[in-house]
C-alpha positions in Angstrom: 85.0 108.1 115.3 84.4 105.4 112.7 86.3 103.8 109.8 86.4 107.1 107.9 88.9 108.6 110.3 91.1 105.5 110.3 90.9 105.5 106.4 92.2 109.1 106.5 95.1 108.1 108.6 96.1 105.6 106.0 95.5 108.0 103.0 97.9 110.6 104.4 100.7 108.0 103.7 99.9 108.1 100.0 99.7 111.9 99.9 103.1 112.2 101.4 104.6 109.6 99.0 103.1 111.5 96.0 104.5 114.7 97.3 108.0 113.1 97.8 107.9 111.6 94.3 107.2 115.1 92.8 110.0 116.5 94.9 112.4 113.9 93.5 111.2 114.6 89.9 112.1 118.3 90.4 115.7 117.4 91.3 116.5 114.1 89.7 115.9 112.6 86.2 117.0 109.0 86.8 114.1 106.6 87.3 113.7 105.0 90.7 115.3 101.5 91.1 112.9 98.7 90.3 111.6 96.4 93.0 112.3 92.7 92.6 109.8 91.0 90.2 108.5 88.9 93.1 107.3 92.2 94.7 104.6 92.4 92.0 103.0 89.1 93.0 99.7 89.9 94.8 101.0 93.5 95.3 99.1 95.4 97.9 97.6 92.3 99.7 98.4 90.5 102.8 99.2 87.5 100.6 102.0 89.4 98.9 105.7 88.3 99.3 106.6 91.9 99.9 104.2 92.0 102.9 105.5 88.7 104.2 109.1 89.9 103.9 108.1 92.9 106.1 106.6 90.4 108.6 109.8 88.4 108.6 111.7 91.6 109.5 109.2 92.3 112.3 109.8 88.9 113.8 113.6 88.8 113.2 115.6 87.2 114.7 112.7 84.9 115.6 111.2 82.7 112.8 107.9 83.2 111.1 105.5 80.3 110.5 102.2 79.8 108.7 100.5 79.9 112.1 101.9 83.1 113.4 101.4 84.9 110.1 97.8 83.9 110.2 97.3 85.4 113.6 97.1 88.7 111.6 96.4 87.5 108.1 93.3 85.6 109.3 91.6 85.9 105.9 94.4 84.0 104.1 94.3 80.4 103.2 97.1 78.5 105.1 98.2 76.7 101.9 98.5 80.0 100.1 100.8 81.4 102.8 102.9 78.2 102.8 103.3 78.3 99.0 104.5 81.9 99.0 106.9 81.3 101.9 108.4 78.4 100.0 108.8 80.6 96.9 110.5 83.2 99.0 112.8 80.5 100.4 113.6 79.3 96.9 114.9 82.8 96.3 116.9 82.7 99.5 114.9 85.6 101.0 114.0 83.2 103.7 115.7 80.1 105.1 113.4 77.3 105.9 114.0 74.8 108.7 111.1 72.4 109.2 108.0 74.6 109.6 109.9 77.7 110.4 111.3 80.4 108.1 113.9 82.9 109.2 115.0 86.0 107.3 118.0 85.2 105.0 120.8 87.4 103.9 119.2 88.0 100.5 115.9 89.0 102.1 117.7 91.3 104.6 119.6 93.0 101.8 116.3 93.7 99.9 114.7 95.1 102.9 117.6 97.4 103.8 117.8 98.6 100.2 114.1 99.4 100.0 114.2 101.1 103.4 117.1 103.2 102.3 115.3 104.1 99.1 112.2 105.2 101.1 114.3 107.2 103.5 116.1 109.0 100.8 112.9 109.6 98.8 111.0 111.2 101.7 114.1 113.3 102.5 113.7 114.9 99.1 110.4 116.3 100.2 110.5 120.0 101.0 109.8 120.3 104.8 106.2 120.9 105.4 105.6 122.6 108.7 102.5 120.6 109.5 104.1 117.2 109.2 106.3 117.1 112.4 103.2 118.0 114.4 101.3 115.2 112.9 104.2 112.7 113.5 104.4 113.7 117.2 100.7 113.4 117.7 100.4 110.0 116.0 103.4 108.7 118.0 101.6 109.7 121.2 98.5 107.9 120.0 100.4 104.8 119.4 101.8 105.0 122.9 98.2 105.2 124.2 97.2 102.2 122.1 100.1 100.1 123.5 98.8 100.9 126.9 95.2 99.9 126.2 93.5 96.8 127.6 93.3 95.3 124.1 95.6 92.5 123.0 98.0 94.5 120.8 99.8 91.5 119.3 99.8 93.0 115.7 100.8 96.5 116.9 103.6 95.2 119.1 105.1 93.3 116.1 104.7 96.4 113.8 106.6 98.5 116.3 109.6 96.2 116.0 110.4 98.0 112.7 111.4 101.5 113.7 112.6 104.2 111.4 116.3 105.4 111.6 117.3 108.0 114.1 117.6 110.6 111.4 114.2 109.8 109.9 112.2 112.7 108.4 108.9 113.6 109.9 107.2 112.2 106.7 108.8 108.8 107.3 107.7 108.9 110.9 104.2 109.6 109.9 104.2 106.8 107.4 105.7 104.4 109.9 103.1 105.2 112.5 100.4 104.9 110.0 101.4 101.3 109.5 101.3 100.9 113.2 97.8 102.3 113.3 96.9 99.8 110.6 98.2 96.9 112.8 96.2 98.3 115.8 93.1 98.5 113.7 93.6 94.8 112.9 94.0 94.0 116.6 90.7 95.9 117.2 88.7 94.3 114.4 89.9 90.7 115.1 89.0 91.1 118.8 85.5 92.4 117.8 84.9 89.7 115.1 86.7 86.5 114.6 88.1 86.1 118.2 84.9 87.3 119.9 82.6 85.2 117.7 84.8 82.1 117.3 84.7 82.0 113.4 87.5 81.7 110.9 88.6 84.7 108.9 87.3 83.5 105.6 83.9 82.8 107.2 83.6 86.3 108.5 84.8 87.8 105.3 82.2 85.9 103.3 79.5 86.9 105.8 80.6 90.6 105.6 79.7 90.6 101.8 76.0 89.9 102.3 73.8 91.1 100.8 76.0 92.7 98.1 77.7 89.5 97.1 75.0 86.9 97.7 76.6 83.7 96.3 79.8 81.7 97.0 80.7 82.3 93.3 80.6 86.0 93.6 82.5 86.0 96.8 85.2 83.8 95.3 85.5 86.1 92.3 86.3 89.0 94.6 88.5 87.3 97.0 90.2 84.7 94.8 93.7 86.0 95.9 93.1 84.8 99.4 93.8 81.2 98.3 90.4 79.8 99.3 88.3 78.1 96.6 84.6 78.5 95.8 83.7 75.4 97.8 85.2 76.9 100.9 83.1 80.0 100.5 80.0 77.8 100.1 80.9 76.2 103.4 81.4 79.7 104.9 77.9 80.7 103.9 76.5 77.5 105.2 78.2 78.0 108.6 76.8 81.5 109.1 73.3 80.2 108.0 73.6 77.6 110.8 74.4 80.4 113.2 71.3 82.3 112.2 73.2 85.2 110.6 72.1 84.3 107.0 69.3 82.6 105.1 68.9 80.9 101.8 65.9 79.5 99.9 67.8 77.6 97.2 71.1 76.8 98.8 73.0 79.2 96.4 71.8 82.8 97.0 72.0 84.0 100.5 70.7 87.1 102.4 71.5 88.5 105.9 69.0 88.0 108.7 68.0 90.5 111.4 70.2 88.6 113.8 73.1 88.7 111.4 72.7 92.4 110.9 72.7 92.9 114.7 75.9 90.9 114.9 77.5 92.9 112.2 76.5 96.2 113.7 77.8 95.2 117.1 81.1 94.1 115.6 81.5 97.4 113.9 80.6 99.3 117.1 83.1 97.2 119.1 85.8 97.6 116.5 85.6 101.4 116.7 85.3 101.3 120.5 88.5 99.1 120.9 90.3 101.3 118.3 89.5 104.7 119.6 88.9 104.3 123.4 92.5 104.7 124.5 93.0 107.9 122.6 89.5 109.4 122.0 90.5 112.7 123.7 93.1 113.2 120.8 90.6 112.6 118.0 89.9 116.4 117.4 93.6 117.2 117.3 94.2 114.4 114.9 91.5 115.5 112.5 92.9 119.0 112.5 96.5 117.8 112.0 95.5 115.5 109.2 93.6 118.3 107.5 96.7 120.6 107.6 99.0 117.9 106.2 96.6 117.1 103.4 96.3 120.8 102.6 100.1 121.2 102.6 100.4 118.2 100.2 97.8 119.6 97.9 99.5 123.0 97.8 102.8 121.4 97.1 101.4 119.3 94.3 99.8 122.3 92.8 103.1 124.2 92.8 105.1 123.7 89.6 108.3 124.2 91.5 
């Protein structure tokens, strides 16, 4: 019960999407509609306008702000989030009033069209007998997570976006996979930044030691977060003062025994918080995931 099982719950989403794309190719020749160009900005990251638009939908009709977005995107620089929100407002995806941003009609239309596209795409997938079972199991796991003692702020907001009543089992799996991702964020932040009282960028810099031993190397990897090299230097200095890191020249850092103990305990607590509410279902989940992966592989190997 570690990050590998969590990673597998996220990988199943990609397997289902790939199978659905193949199913569509077997029946349709027209290319999929293109996403708006702004969706390509920082694609795949929490700093992406596409991700922030989803957050706006999760909060709707309430507004989003830099502060409440950073409650989950703790690694992101506030100025980066504000700049991207303003760009989205300039496209009328969001409507800004003071420090608050609410979902605009243009943003709502984009979300609805992308959700319809995803719904239709997954409906093209030939029914796989193993997928409904996985969907039901993962939904029961999410119910257990919501009943845990952990602060489930991220999960609760993720659950605000539910699939339509006629959703396929594949879409249900993908939706609940996103919910599990949110709950993993709840667990990790409770074990790291919240418990230890450090900012997200400080923890992220510390977590790179000893592989990335300088502020320059850390910035080169995480430039998309919006922090500059000077801030990562400050982060390394902070963890050095805490006794988690050490440096001989003020540039190259290594982790101390105390720092390694802090990191190990954080990993242990993250897994404890994440799995404790549903650990009795772990064996069933592993088996259900294996069956779905096998079904997807068999479908992809079939030339139709």
